[in-house]
C-alpha positions as CSV (number, residue, x, y, z in Angstrom):
1,M,-34.3,-3.3,14.2
2,A,-38.2,-3.4,13.9
3,A,-39.5,-2.6,10.3
4,N,-42.8,-0.9,9.1
5,V,-44.6,-2.5,6.2
6,D,-43.9,-0.1,3.5
7,F,-42.3,-2.6,1.7
8,L,-45.4,-4.6,1.2
9,A,-46.9,-2.0,-1.1
10,K,-47.1,-2.7,-4.8
11,P,-45.2,-0.1,-7.1
12,G,-48.3,0.3,-9.1
13,P,-50.2,-1.0,-12.3
14,G,-48.3,-2.6,-15.0
15,T,-46.2,-4.7,-12.4
16,V,-46.2,-8.4,-11.7
17,R,-45.6,-9.7,-8.2
18,V,-44.1,-13.0,-7.9
19,M,-43.6,-15.0,-4.8
20,S,-41.3,-18.2,-4.2
21,Y,-41.8,-20.1,-1.0
22,N,-40.6,-23.5,0.3
23,V,-43.4,-24.1,2.5
24,N,-42.0,-27.3,4.1
25,W,-43.9,-30.7,3.1
26,D,-47.7,-29.7,2.8
27,S,-47.6,-27.4,5.8
28,I,-50.3,-25.1,4.1
29,F,-52.7,-28.0,4.4
30,P,-54.6,-29.5,7.5
31,P,-52.2,-31.6,9.6
32,L,-54.2,-34.6,9.3
33,D,-54.9,-34.3,5.6
34,E,-54.8,-37.9,4.1
35,E,-52.9,-36.4,0.9
36,N,-50.3,-34.9,3.1
37,H,-46.5,-36.0,2.4
38,D,-46.5,-36.9,6.2
39,L,-49.4,-36.9,8.4
40,R,-47.3,-35.3,11.1
41,S,-46.5,-32.3,8.7
42,A,-46.3,-28.9,10.4
43,S,-49.6,-27.1,10.0
44,R,-49.4,-23.4,9.3
45,G,-52.4,-23.0,6.9
46,M,-53.7,-19.9,8.6
47,A,-50.3,-18.2,8.6
48,F,-49.7,-19.0,4.9
49,R,-53.3,-17.5,4.1
50,R,-52.3,-14.4,6.2
51,I,-49.0,-14.1,4.2
52,V,-50.8,-14.5,0.9
53,A,-53.4,-11.9,2.0
54,A,-50.7,-9.4,2.8
55,V,-48.4,-9.9,0.1
56,Q,-51.2,-10.1,-2.7
57,P,-49.0,-12.0,-5.3
58,D,-49.9,-12.6,-9.0
59,I,-47.6,-15.7,-9.6
60,V,-46.7,-18.0,-6.8
61,C,-43.8,-20.8,-7.0
62,L,-44.1,-23.2,-4.0
63,Q,-41.8,-26.0,-3.2
64,E,-42.5,-29.3,-1.0
65,I,-46.1,-29.9,-2.0
66,N,-46.9,-33.6,-2.2
67,P,-46.3,-34.7,-6.0
68,E,-49.4,-37.0,-5.7
69,R,-51.7,-33.8,-4.8
70,D,-53.7,-32.1,-7.4
71,P,-51.8,-28.8,-7.7
72,Q,-55.2,-27.1,-8.2
73,Q,-55.7,-27.3,-4.6
74,V,-52.9,-24.8,-4.4
75,G,-54.8,-22.6,-6.8
76,D,-58.0,-22.9,-4.8
77,I,-56.5,-21.8,-1.6
78,L,-54.9,-18.7,-3.4
79,A,-58.3,-17.8,-5.1
80,E,-60.2,-18.2,-1.8
81,V,-57.8,-15.7,-0.1
82,L,-57.3,-13.3,-2.7
83,S,-60.8,-13.5,-4.5
84,P,-63.4,-14.3,-1.6
85,E,-66.1,-13.1,-3.9
86,G,-65.3,-16.0,-6.3
87,D,-64.7,-13.6,-9.1
88,E,-61.2,-14.9,-10.0
89,T,-59.9,-18.3,-10.8
90,W,-56.2,-19.2,-10.1
91,T,-54.6,-21.9,-12.5
92,A,-52.1,-24.3,-11.1
93,T,-49.6,-26.8,-12.7
94,S,-46.9,-28.8,-10.9
95,T,-43.9,-31.2,-11.6
96,R,-42.7,-33.2,-8.7
97,D,-43.1,-31.1,-5.4
98,S,-43.0,-27.7,-7.2
99,V,-46.3,-25.9,-8.0
100,I,-46.7,-22.8,-10.1
101,A,-49.9,-21.0,-9.6
102,S,-51.2,-18.0,-11.4
103,R,-54.0,-15.2,-11.3
104,F,-53.3,-15.2,-15.1
105,P,-54.1,-18.1,-17.4
106,V,-51.3,-20.7,-17.9
107,V,-51.3,-21.2,-21.8
108,A,-48.6,-24.0,-21.7
109,S,-46.9,-26.1,-19.0
110,G,-44.5,-28.8,-18.7
111,F,-40.7,-29.3,-18.8
112,E,-39.2,-31.1,-21.8
113,L,-36.5,-33.3,-20.7
114,P,-33.3,-34.2,-22.9
115,A,-32.5,-37.9,-22.9
116,P,-31.7,-39.5,-20.7
117,A,-34.3,-38.3,-18.3
118,F,-33.1,-40.3,-15.2
119,P,-33.2,-39.3,-12.2
120,L,-36.7,-38.0,-11.8
121,E,-35.3,-34.9,-10.0
122,L,-34.1,-33.5,-13.3
123,A,-37.7,-32.5,-14.2
124,Q,-38.9,-28.9,-12.9
125,A,-42.3,-27.1,-13.0
126,A,-42.5,-24.9,-16.1
127,A,-45.2,-22.5,-17.3
128,L,-46.0,-19.9,-19.9
129,I,-48.2,-17.4,-18.4
130,D,-50.5,-15.2,-20.5
131,L,-50.3,-11.6,-19.0
132,P,-53.3,-9.4,-19.9
133,D,-52.6,-7.6,-23.0
134,E,-54.3,-4.3,-21.9
135,A,-51.9,-3.9,-18.8
136,Y,-48.9,-5.7,-20.1
137,G,-48.8,-5.8,-23.8
138,A,-48.6,-8.9,-25.9
139,L,-45.8,-10.6,-24.2
140,D,-46.1,-13.7,-21.9
141,V,-43.9,-14.5,-19.2
142,Y,-42.1,-18.0,-19.0
143,V,-41.5,-19.3,-15.5
144,V,-39.4,-22.3,-14.2
145,C,-40.3,-23.3,-10.5
146,A,-37.4,-25.4,-9.3
147,H,-36.4,-27.5,-6.3
148,F,-32.7,-28.6,-6.4
149,K,-31.4,-31.7,-4.7
150,A,-30.5,-31.0,-1.0
151,G,-27.5,-32.2,0.9
152,G,-23.8,-31.9,0.8
153,N,-22.4,-35.2,-0.3
154,T,-20.8,-35.7,-3.7
155,Y,-23.8,-37.2,-5.3
156,D,-26.0,-34.1,-4.2
157,V,-23.5,-31.6,-5.6
158,L,-23.3,-33.4,-9.0
159,L,-27.1,-33.8,-9.2
160,R,-27.5,-30.1,-8.6
161,Q,-25.2,-29.4,-11.4
162,R,-27.2,-31.9,-13.7
163,Q,-30.4,-30.2,-12.7
164,A,-28.8,-26.7,-13.7
165,D,-27.5,-28.1,-17.0
166,V,-30.9,-29.4,-17.9
167,I,-32.5,-26.1,-17.0
168,M,-30.1,-24.1,-19.2
169,S,-30.5,-26.8,-22.1
170,H,-34.3,-26.1,-21.9
171,V,-33.7,-22.3,-21.8
172,G,-31.4,-22.5,-24.8
173,D,-34.1,-24.7,-26.7
174,A,-36.7,-22.1,-25.6
175,L,-34.7,-19.1,-26.9
176,T,-33.7,-20.7,-30.3
177,P,-36.3,-21.1,-33.3
178,T,-37.2,-24.8,-33.8
179,G,-37.2,-27.3,-31.0
180,N,-39.5,-28.4,-28.3
181,L,-40.4,-25.0,-27.1
182,D,-40.2,-21.6,-28.9
183,L,-40.8,-18.6,-27.0
184,A,-41.5,-15.3,-28.8
185,P,-38.4,-13.1,-28.9
186,G,-38.3,-10.9,-25.7
187,T,-40.4,-13.3,-23.6
188,P,-39.5,-12.7,-20.0
189,L,-38.0,-15.4,-18.3
190,I,-38.0,-16.2,-14.6
191,L,-36.1,-19.0,-12.7
192,L,-37.0,-19.3,-9.0
193,G,-37.4,-21.7,-6.3
194,D,-35.2,-23.4,-3.6
195,F,-31.9,-23.9,-5.4
196,N,-30.1,-25.3,-2.3
197,I,-27.1,-23.2,-2.6
198,Y,-25.0,-23.6,0.4
199,E,-21.6,-21.6,1.4
200,T,-19.9,-24.8,1.9
201,D,-20.8,-26.0,-1.6
202,P,-18.9,-24.9,-4.9
203,A,-22.4,-24.0,-6.1
204,H,-21.3,-24.0,-9.8
205,H,-24.9,-24.7,-10.5
206,L,-25.7,-21.1,-9.5
207,T,-23.1,-19.9,-12.0
208,T,-24.7,-22.2,-14.6
209,L,-28.3,-20.8,-14.0
210,L,-26.9,-17.1,-14.1
211,T,-24.5,-17.4,-17.1
212,G,-25.5,-20.5,-19.1
213,D,-22.1,-22.2,-18.4
214,I,-23.4,-25.9,-18.9
215,E,-20.9,-28.3,-17.4
216,N,-21.7,-31.5,-19.3
217,E,-21.8,-30.1,-22.9
218,E,-21.5,-33.4,-24.3
219,Q,-24.8,-34.5,-22.8
220,Y,-26.7,-31.3,-22.4
221,G,-25.5,-29.2,-25.3
222,P,-23.2,-26.0,-25.7
223,D,-23.3,-23.2,-23.3
224,V,-26.3,-20.8,-23.6
225,D,-26.7,-17.0,-23.7
226,P,-29.7,-17.1,-21.4
227,D,-30.9,-13.6,-22.0
228,W,-32.3,-12.3,-25.1
229,D,-29.5,-9.7,-25.3
230,G,-26.7,-12.3,-25.2
231,T,-25.9,-11.5,-21.5
232,A,-26.3,-13.4,-18.2
233,L,-29.5,-13.5,-16.1
234,A,-29.9,-11.2,-13.1
235,D,-30.1,-12.4,-9.5
236,V,-32.7,-10.4,-7.5
237,L,-31.1,-11.1,-4.0
238,P,-33.8,-9.5,-1.8
239,S,-33.2,-8.6,1.7
240,H,-35.4,-8.8,4.8
241,S,-38.2,-6.3,4.7
242,G,-36.2,-4.7,1.8
243,L,-33.8,-3.1,4.3
244,G,-30.6,-4.3,2.8
245,Q,-29.2,-5.8,6.0
246,M,-30.1,-9.5,6.0
247,F,-30.4,-11.7,3.0
248,Y,-30.7,-15.4,4.2
249,T,-33.8,-17.1,3.0
250,W,-33.4,-20.3,5.2
251,R,-32.6,-20.7,8.9
252,N,-32.5,-23.5,11.4
253,D,-31.1,-22.6,14.7
254,A,-30.9,-26.3,15.8
255,A,-28.8,-27.1,12.8
256,P,-24.8,-26.5,12.6
257,Q,-25.3,-24.6,9.3
258,D,-25.5,-21.0,9.3
259,P,-28.4,-19.2,7.8
260,G,-28.1,-19.3,4.1
261,I,-29.4,-17.9,0.8
262,L,-30.7,-21.2,-0.3
263,D,-33.5,-19.8,-2.5
264,R,-33.3,-17.5,-5.4
265,I,-35.2,-15.5,-8.0
266,I,-33.2,-15.1,-11.4
267,Y,-34.7,-13.0,-14.4
268,S,-33.9,-12.0,-17.8
269,D,-33.2,-8.3,-17.1
270,S,-33.4,-7.3,-21.0
271,A,-37.1,-7.9,-20.7
272,L,-38.0,-7.2,-17.0
273,V,-37.2,-4.3,-14.7
274,M,-37.1,-5.1,-10.8
275,E,-39.2,-2.4,-9.1
276,N,-39.4,-3.8,-5.7
277,A,-38.0,-7.1,-4.0
278,F,-38.1,-8.2,-0.2
279,I,-37.9,-11.4,2.0
280,L,-40.9,-11.5,4.4
281,N,-39.7,-11.9,7.8
282,T,-42.7,-11.2,10.1
283,K,-40.3,-11.5,13.2
284,L,-38.6,-8.1,12.1
285,I,-41.8,-6.0,11.8
286,A,-43.0,-3.8,14.5
287,A,-46.2,-4.9,16.2
288,E,-48.7,-2.0,15.1
289,P,-47.8,-2.2,11.3
290,L,-47.7,-6.0,11.5
291,E,-51.2,-6.1,13.0
292,G,-52.4,-3.3,10.5
293,A,-51.0,-5.8,7.7
294,G,-53.2,-8.6,9.0
295,L,-50.1,-10.4,10.0
296,R,-48.7,-12.1,13.2
297,E,-45.2,-12.1,14.5
298,E,-44.8,-15.9,14.4
299,D,-46.4,-16.3,10.7
300,V,-43.1,-17.1,9.0
301,L,-41.9,-19.8,11.6
302,L,-42.2,-23.4,11.1
303,N,-43.0,-24.0,14.7
304,P,-44.2,-21.0,16.6
305,Q,-44.0,-22.9,19.9
306,T,-40.2,-23.8,19.6
307,G,-39.4,-20.6,17.6
308,D,-37.9,-22.8,14.6
309,Y,-37.5,-21.4,11.3
310,D,-37.3,-23.0,7.9
311,H,-37.5,-21.0,4.5
312,L,-38.9,-17.5,4.2
313,P,-41.0,-16.2,1.4
314,L,-39.3,-14.1,-1.4
315,V,-41.2,-11.6,-3.4
316,V,-40.4,-9.4,-6.2
317,D,-42.3,-6.9,-8.3
318,F,-41.5,-6.8,-12.0
319,A,-42.4,-4.4,-14.8
320,L,-42.0,-5.2,-18.5
321,A,-38.8,-3.4,-19.8
322,S,-40.9,-2.8,-23.2
323,G,-43.3,-0.6,-20.9
324,R,-40.5,1.6,-19.4
C-alpha cells in the first residue's frame, strides 16, 4: 500500500518532535572521512539530510556515531539542513556511540553511573533540555538516548539487563530528591534508542524500562516507579507511515532473523501527550507525494544498489500534558 505524506505534518505549536535513528556506523558522514568508525562505512549523507529536512525534528537521538568524533559535528549537520540561514544553533552531547542533538539549549548532560561502572556499555547519553518557556512553560525535558548490547548469547542478554537496571537506577535517582540528579517534579522523561529487543530474547530489559522492575536490586537498588504518578512508562510503538499496519524498526533481508521492533521511544505519559507518531519508510510512500516532500524512494535503505535495509527512523510529536 502506497501512502501519502500527511503523517509528516506537525500537529501544531506547543508540540516537540523527537526522532530516534540508528544510522549505521558514521553513514551520515562522507565515506572516506578519517574519523569514521570504518573507512568503508556506508555513505548516505545526502539521504540523511533529506530525511531531516522532511521530518523537521526538534530533538534527535542518533546511535552508531564514532565515540571519538565531536558530537557537535552532528549538531552542525542538523543546523545546516534545518537553519540554512545560520540563525539557529543545534547543541549536541554524546556518550559512547549515542548522540543527543537539540535545537533547544542543553542545560545539563551526562549519565551518572552507580559503582561498579564496568563494562563501559553501561553508560548512555543523557541530557536535560530547556524548552522555551513562552511555548512550553517552565518545564524542561529529560532525555536518555541509549544503545543496548546487540547479540543473542548469554552475555549479551545479561548485559542488556544490566544496562536497563542502570537506567532505571538513574531514573529513580532523578525522580527522588537528593542524589546525583534532581529533576523538577513533573519533568517529562523520554527514553529512546536502539534497545535491541529480539523476539527470540526474553527481553526482560524492556519490562524493566517500562515498569522499573530492576532485576539486580542488590547492586542497583530497589524497583522504581518510573513515572511521576507512580505508574509505568508508556511505549509509543509507532507504525510505518502512521498506517498502523507494520511496526518493525529493523530489517535485514539477508539475515535469518525476521524484521523486528528493535528500537523504542518510551515516555512518561503523566507529563507528555503523544499527538502523532510514525516510522519513516520511504519505500512505502507514493512517488508524487514523496517527491513533494523532498524525499527519494531509497532514502531509508542502507544500500540502494542492493536494496538492503537496516534501522528506520522513529518520530513522535509530544505535547506537554500541563498544556492540555
